[in-house]
C-alpha positions as CSV (number, residue, x, y, z in Angstrom):
1,M,80.8,-22.6,-26.6
2,T,78.3,-24.8,-28.4
3,K,75.0,-23.5,-29.9
4,D,73.1,-25.4,-27.3
5,A,75.1,-23.8,-24.5
6,I,74.5,-20.4,-26.1
7,I,70.7,-21.0,-26.2
8,K,70.6,-22.2,-22.6
9,T,72.6,-19.2,-21.4
10,V,70.5,-16.7,-23.3
11,N,67.3,-18.3,-22.2
12,D,68.3,-18.6,-18.6
13,A,69.5,-15.0,-18.5
14,L,66.4,-13.5,-20.1
15,I,64.0,-15.7,-18.1
16,K,65.6,-14.5,-14.9
17,E,66.0,-10.8,-15.8
18,F,62.5,-10.3,-17.3
19,E,60.5,-13.1,-15.5
20,L,59.6,-14.7,-18.8
21,D,57.7,-17.9,-19.2
22,P,60.2,-20.7,-20.1
23,A,57.6,-22.1,-22.5
24,A,57.6,-18.9,-24.5
25,M,61.4,-19.2,-25.2
26,K,61.1,-20.6,-28.7
27,P,63.6,-19.7,-31.4
28,E,60.9,-17.9,-33.5
29,A,59.7,-15.8,-30.5
30,N,59.7,-12.1,-31.3
31,F,61.1,-10.0,-28.4
32,F,58.4,-7.3,-28.6
33,I,55.3,-9.2,-29.9
34,D,55.7,-12.6,-28.2
35,L,57.8,-11.9,-25.2
36,G,56.3,-8.5,-24.4
37,L,59.7,-6.6,-24.1
38,D,60.0,-2.9,-25.0
39,S,62.9,-0.7,-26.1
40,L,64.0,-0.1,-22.5
41,D,64.1,-3.8,-21.9
42,A,66.3,-4.2,-25.0
43,V,68.9,-1.9,-23.4
44,D,68.8,-4.1,-20.2
45,M,69.0,-7.2,-22.3
46,V,72.3,-6.0,-23.8
47,I,73.8,-5.5,-20.4
48,V,72.6,-8.9,-19.1
49,L,74.0,-10.7,-22.1
50,E,77.3,-8.8,-22.0
51,Q,77.7,-10.0,-18.4
52,A,76.6,-13.6,-19.2
53,F,79.0,-14.0,-22.1
54,K,81.8,-11.6,-21.0
55,V,81.7,-9.8,-24.4
56,K,80.9,-6.3,-25.6
57,I,77.7,-6.1,-27.7
58,R,78.0,-3.1,-29.9
59,T,74.8,-1.2,-30.8
60,N,75.3,-1.2,-34.5
61,Y,73.2,-2.0,-37.5
62,E,73.4,-5.7,-37.0
63,V,72.1,-5.5,-33.5
64,G,69.1,-3.5,-34.8
65,K,68.1,-6.4,-37.0
66,I,67.7,-8.8,-34.1
67,M,64.0,-9.4,-33.6
68,T,63.7,-13.0,-32.5
69,L,65.5,-15.3,-30.1
70,N,67.0,-17.2,-33.0
71,D,68.4,-14.0,-34.4
72,L,70.0,-13.4,-31.0
73,Y,71.4,-16.9,-30.7
74,N,73.0,-16.5,-34.1
75,Y,74.4,-13.1,-33.3
76,I,75.9,-14.3,-30.0
77,E,77.4,-17.4,-31.8
78,E,79.1,-15.1,-34.4
79,L,80.3,-12.7,-31.7
80,L,81.9,-15.5,-29.7
81,K,83.6,-16.8,-32.9
82,Q,85.1,-13.4,-33.3
83,N,86.1,-13.3,-29.7
84,P,87.3,-16.8,-28.8
85,N,88.7,-15.8,-25.5
86,A,85.4,-14.5,-24.2
């Protein structure tokens, strides 16, 4: 999956799930400050993304460092490289 496809899939899934403004979906957007999500939304976001990408997102230290959309795009890209059959 290309980076552009990852970005589109992430953005589409988050816009639909959290009714976000598409104009706010910028790589530097912070989930909590810019997009208005909270810790419960973060749990829902993991579930939504697991379904969208057919992968398991582990709640480990690396996931805890994801604060922006760009962080998430990069994390998903690496996760898919590790799981090419996803």
